[in-house]
N, C-alpha and C positions, 0 to 999 in steps of 0.2 A: 913142493908138492903138498906139504902139510898146510900151507896157507890156502892153497886152492881148495883142499878138502874142507877146511874150516869155513871158508866163505860159502862153499856149496852147502854145507851143513846148515848154515844160518838161513840161506835163501829157501832151501827146500823146506826147512822147519816152518818158516814164516808162511810159505805157500800153503803147506798142508793145513796149518792152523788158521789161515785166513781166507784164501781164495777158493779153496775146494769146497763145494757145496754138497758133496755126496753123503747122504745119510748113513751109508754103510760104513763110513770111516769113523771109528771111535776115537778114544784118547790115544794119540800117537806121539812118541817122543823119537826124534832122530838122534840116535846114540853116536853114530860115526858114518863118515862117508870116505870111501877108499877109491881114489881114481887110478886108472891104469897109467903107466908112464907116458903114453901118448895122448892122454886125456880124451880118449874116444869112448871109454866106458867108466861108469862109476857105480860101485856097490853101495847102496844106501842101507845101513843097518838101522832098523827101527824096533822099538819096544812098544807093544800094544797092551792095554789093559782090557780085561773082559774075560769071558768064557772062551774055551777053545773054538767054538763056532764063530763067535764074534771076531776073534783074532784072525781066522781063516778068511772071513768075509772082508775084513779090513785090508788084509794083504791083497786079496783079489781086486778090491776097489783101488788101492794104491797103484797096483800095476796097470789097471785100466786107465788111471788118470796120469800116467807118466808124460803124455804129450802136453798136458796143461802145465805140468811142473817144469818140463823142459823148456816151454815157451816162456815161463816166468824167469828161468835161468838166463835165457838168450836176452831177454829185455832188460835184465838188471846188471848183467855182467858182460864185459867186453872180453869175450874169448873167441879164439879162432874157430873153434867148433864147440858145440854143446854136447856134453857126453851123453851117451845112451844110459839110462838109468835102469838098475836092477835092484829091486827091493829084497832085502834079506831080513828074516825075522831074527831078532836079538833077544835071547832069553836071559842075558847076564843079570838084568835087574831082578828077575824072579829067582834065579839061582842065589844071588846075594841076599835076598829077603828070606829065602828058605834056610840059608846058613845062619843068618842072624837069629831066626826063630829057634834053630837047633841049639845055638849057643846060649840062648836065654833060658832054655829048659834045664 
């Protein structure tokens, strides 16, 4: 399962960074992908830089672009089914940065 998650993470990250032309999508990093045991669904954890409004807009744009991303997965990977994607905001990078700043003080 971890191998599938890792490959999906790479493909999704490359697709977001290269093929998506939506101006609403800011700087996005795919931090993790967690597929269900039957590979029907995948939670895509993403970190987004920007203001709260920009983050919300980016998350909406990613969800709206899930079809394009799923098509890229289907064309690049040989899987029985392409998992349905659910984008989840990951604030772990922000929390780590906040902790680092607190420790530096």
